[in-house]
KOLBALUM-882789 format. One record per residue (C-alpha): residue in one letter; chain; x, y, z. Coordinates in steps of 0.001 Angstrom, whole numbers, m for minus. Layout:
% residues N
- A,A,X,Y,Z
...
END
This chain:
% residues 296
- M,A,118473,78007,129671
- R,A,122118,77769,128639
- R,A,123286,79169,125329
- F,A,123091,76860,122355
- E,A,126292,74996,121466
- F,A,126826,74591,117724
- T,A,130109,72696,117967
- G,A,129555,68961,117707
- A,A,125862,69360,116958
- T,A,123890,67697,114172
- A,A,121596,70213,112475
- V,A,118717,69386,110132
- V,A,117884,72168,107660
- T,A,115051,72036,105133
- G,A,115020,74114,101958
- A,A,118820,74002,101987
- A,A,119514,74275,98246
- S,A,119527,78082,98085
- G,A,118627,81299,99857
- I,A,118455,81331,103637
- G,A,118646,77546,103831
- A,A,121962,77365,101974
- A,A,123329,80296,103963
- L,A,122332,78595,107206
- A,A,124033,75373,106127
- H,A,127310,77181,105433
- A,A,127120,79182,108671
- L,A,126364,76093,110757
- A,A,129277,74180,109240
- H,A,131517,77147,110022
- R,A,130336,76966,113643
- G,A,131229,73276,113911
- S,A,127918,71522,113238
- D,A,127366,68405,111135
- L,A,124531,68742,108649
- V,A,121476,66931,107363
- L,A,120181,68954,104408
- L,A,116786,68567,102718
- D,A,115437,70015,99492
- R,A,113582,69016,96335
- D,A,116206,70513,93982
- T,A,118796,67742,93595
- E,A,121321,69686,91546
- R,A,121450,72763,93766
- L,A,121389,70712,96957
- D,A,124349,68643,95751
- A,A,126214,71857,94896
- V,A,125660,73280,98381
- A,A,126787,70033,100020
- A,A,129884,69811,97821
- A,A,130895,73386,98607
- I,A,130551,72789,102348
- R,A,132518,69535,102185
- A,A,135306,71297,100296
- E,A,135441,74169,102764
- H,A,134928,72074,105893
- P,A,136212,68543,105190
- E,A,135890,67654,108861
- R,A,132130,68136,108799
- Q,A,129641,65356,108058
- V,A,127132,66478,105402
- H,A,124185,64272,104456
- T,A,121515,65182,101912
- H,A,117949,64034,101326
- V,A,115958,64936,98219
- V,A,112291,65238,99153
- D,A,109179,67086,98053
- L,A,107605,68257,101301
- A,A,104253,68644,99561
- D,A,104104,64836,99696
- A,A,103104,63769,103210
- S,A,104199,60155,102655
- A,A,107620,61234,101386
- T,A,107959,63617,104332
- A,A,107169,60804,106782
- A,A,109690,58514,105092
- V,A,112530,61037,105188
- A,A,111768,61878,108821
- E,A,112027,58208,109758
- E,A,115275,57866,107839
- I,A,116713,60844,109702
- R,A,115623,59368,113028
- Q,A,117340,56082,112204
- R,A,120571,57538,110777
- H,A,120935,60581,113042
- P,A,119704,59776,116555
- R,A,121353,62853,118095
- V,A,119873,65848,116288
- R,A,120451,69000,118334
- L,A,118970,71569,115941
- L,A,115998,71395,113558
- V,A,115440,74325,111200
- N,A,112163,74201,109269
- N,A,113037,76662,106522
- A,A,111527,75287,103296
- G,A,108374,76859,101947
- V,A,106442,78055,98936
- G,A,104389,81121,98079
- L,A,101162,81662,96193
- G,A,100127,85075,94900
- G,A,96573,86156,94315
- R,A,93430,86882,96268
- F,A,91502,83989,97756
- D,A,89059,84099,94827
- Q,A,91928,84069,92294
- V,A,93498,80764,93337
- T,A,92146,77245,93200
- F,A,91658,75354,96422
- D,A,94256,72822,95270
- E,A,96765,75669,94925
- F,A,95787,76959,98363
- S,A,96132,73483,99888
- W,A,99571,73018,98322
- V,A,100852,76084,100164
- I,A,99368,74888,103446
- D,A,100885,71429,102927
- V,A,104429,72667,102353
- N,A,104495,75692,104628
- F,A,102584,74321,107605
- R,A,101754,70628,107427
- A,A,105336,69650,106585
- V,A,106685,71854,109390
- A,A,104330,70259,111909
- Q,A,104963,66764,110533
- L,A,108751,66975,110650
- T,A,108706,68594,114072
- H,A,106379,65931,115438
- A,A,108474,63105,113985
- L,A,111821,64483,115197
- L,A,110686,65815,118574
- P,A,111653,62602,120448
- T,A,115131,62925,118945
- L,A,115396,66546,120067
- K,A,114205,65633,123554
- A,A,116910,62973,123790
- E,A,119683,65466,122958
- P,A,120601,67852,125806
- G,A,120462,71510,124835
- A,A,118409,70971,121665
- H,A,116697,73762,119743
- L,A,113883,74133,117207
- V,A,113691,76927,114630
- N,A,110600,77494,112496
- I,A,110886,80103,109760
- S,A,107623,82004,109606
- S,A,107577,85299,107692
- L,A,106808,88973,107701
- F,A,103446,87629,106560
- G,A,103200,85711,109792
- L,A,102973,89151,111446
- I,A,100728,90938,108936
- A,A,98305,89572,106352
- P,A,98081,91848,103300
- A,A,95617,91433,100462
- G,A,96831,89040,97789
- Q,A,98646,86813,100300
- T,A,95779,84763,101730
- A,A,97334,81306,101404
- Y,A,100847,82363,102322
- A,A,99773,84449,105316
- A,A,97452,81701,106557
- S,A,100289,79179,106454
- K,A,102803,81485,108102
- F,A,100434,82602,110867
- A,A,99867,78895,111503
- V,A,103632,78330,111764
- R,A,103861,81224,114190
- G,A,101052,79811,116358
- L,A,102524,76327,116375
- T,A,105935,77676,117285
- E,A,104682,79859,120126
- A,A,102713,76975,121645
- L,A,105712,74646,121359
- R,A,107905,77244,123046
- H,A,105669,77052,126105
- E,A,105281,73273,125987
- L,A,108968,72428,125595
- V,A,110522,74771,128134
- D,A,110514,72083,130830
- D,A,112277,69727,128410
- G,A,115119,72222,128030
- I,A,114431,72701,124306
- G,A,114703,76232,122959
- V,A,112189,77306,120315
- T,A,112563,80254,117930
- S,A,110066,81742,115499
- V,A,111776,83673,112686
- H,A,110116,86473,110709
- P,A,112299,87666,107821
- G,A,111590,90808,105867
- G,A,112817,91189,102282
- I,A,115598,88647,101745
- R,A,117426,88716,98412
- T,A,116843,85251,96916
- R,A,115762,83509,93698
- I,A,112087,84052,94432
- T,A,111140,85995,91301
- E,A,113125,83983,88777
- N,A,111330,80788,89861
- A,A,107924,82375,89807
- R,A,104558,81256,88517
- I,A,101208,82868,89253
- G,A,97900,81736,90675
- S,A,95349,80526,88135
- G,A,93182,83633,88333
- V,A,95920,86284,88344
- S,A,96367,88189,85074
- H,A,99818,88496,83522
- E,A,99576,92292,83738
- E,A,98815,92134,87449
- Y,A,101657,89706,87967
- A,A,104186,91823,86052
- A,A,103332,94910,88072
- G,A,103472,92974,91335
- R,A,106781,91341,90475
- A,A,108502,94631,89671
- Q,A,107228,96147,92910
- F,A,108049,93110,95014
- E,A,111654,92930,93822
- K,A,112256,96307,95464
- L,A,111703,94665,98853
- L,A,114483,92117,98421
- T,A,117440,93981,99907
- I,A,118829,91741,102671
- A,A,121506,89180,101805
- P,A,120685,85578,102826
- Q,A,124044,85368,104597
- R,A,123079,88319,106774
- A,A,119737,86701,107559
- A,A,121455,83441,108510
- E,A,123780,85247,110916
- V,A,120847,87012,112601
- I,A,118976,83726,112949
- L,A,121913,81825,114422
- R,A,122706,84652,116817
- G,A,119126,84326,118037
- V,A,119502,80567,118379
- R,A,122736,80981,120308
- R,A,120989,83320,122746
- R,A,117821,81170,122854
- R,A,115648,84019,121603
- G,A,111973,83145,121290
- R,A,111383,85364,118280
- V,A,113697,86842,115651
- L,A,112664,89611,113242
- I,A,115009,90325,110333
- G,A,115163,93824,108876
- W,A,113096,96965,109267
- S,A,110769,95588,106600
- A,A,109652,93121,109292
- K,A,110014,95303,112390
- V,A,107965,98285,111169
- P,A,104937,96222,110028
- D,A,105081,94272,113284
- L,A,104803,97520,115220
- L,A,101950,98729,113012
- A,A,100057,95476,113489
- R,A,100339,95857,117254
- V,A,99174,99472,117252
- L,A,96561,99226,114470
- P,A,95588,95558,114308
- A,A,92468,96118,112204
- S,A,93607,98917,109906
- Y,A,97352,98614,109318
- N,A,96959,97573,105679
- R,A,95628,100970,104636
- L,A,98539,102707,106327
- L,A,101029,100326,104711
- V,A,99586,101016,101278
- T,A,99238,104779,101594
- G,A,101841,105860,104117
- L,A,104774,103444,103896
- N,A,104847,103144,100119
- R,A,107565,105790,100133
- G,A,109444,104370,103118
- V,A,110696,101099,104539
- V,A,107752,98922,103543
- R,A,105825,98888,100292
- P,A,102389,97367,99781
- A,A,102595,93656,99128
- P,A,102086,92619,95506
- P,A,100705,89241,94481
- V,A,103805,87174,95147
- P,A,103822,84321,92626
- A,A,103762,80672,93513
- Q,A,107195,79077,93514
- R,A,108407,75976,91713
- S,A,110990,75136,94310
- A,A,110401,74517,98000
- D,A,113611,76295,98908
- T,A,112995,79761,97503
- A,A,109682,81428,98279
- R,A,109964,81203,102039
- D,A,113208,83141,101953
- A,A,111645,86287,100616
- V,A,109212,87364,103269
END
């Protein structure tokens, strides 16, 4: 498969108002791509679009405000994109949310919300835009999974379930779409420095003390700049890589999960607490669909 050509492409990026999504939007514009940007945060999305237009006046930048937790709204925006942008070459499913707490500490509605945004919306947008990608020679699909699509620590039941599902969907699509000439990349970021903690709320059954301790510990993981993550992702897209891991905080747990698939959590908690990876705290649920996914 030939290398991906960014110049002259139209790229759709979800969760584009901040974090990895915003960094990807800027990096794609720099590489010569026109943009279709989605997020639920109108103000921040408009700011990202305005900055890109000012820096790259030759680029076309379109925005859509949508809450991906709403299946009907997701279907409507997908149809609008299909009608207005019939030649999409790159789809990046980046938006997502997180929910901290054990399975017995969250309500099923909270659990379902995470699944809806992190997995159902990814599958729905991909399904709706797949004919458009197939019609554009050299197209590519990127689904942002997570470190927690490689390992599933305690306190991350909903988030890990959604991100493992994204990983499975992406791997199957990679095999199904190879004959169509569509590249497919699954991305697993480690600790990306974003707005995750400042937008935080906690699961219904998580105590404030537990949350405070988890938040302080979790912030220590967030060491990688979103711009760096975006460059790693787009380098992988350019080379048609099937899987991209970002940072040692993703690569080390991935290795542990391969070697010790049933017992890696104990080693992470006891052995790596002083090294690259710390035990995962109860990451709080996020208000905005553009922030939580960027962290892990």
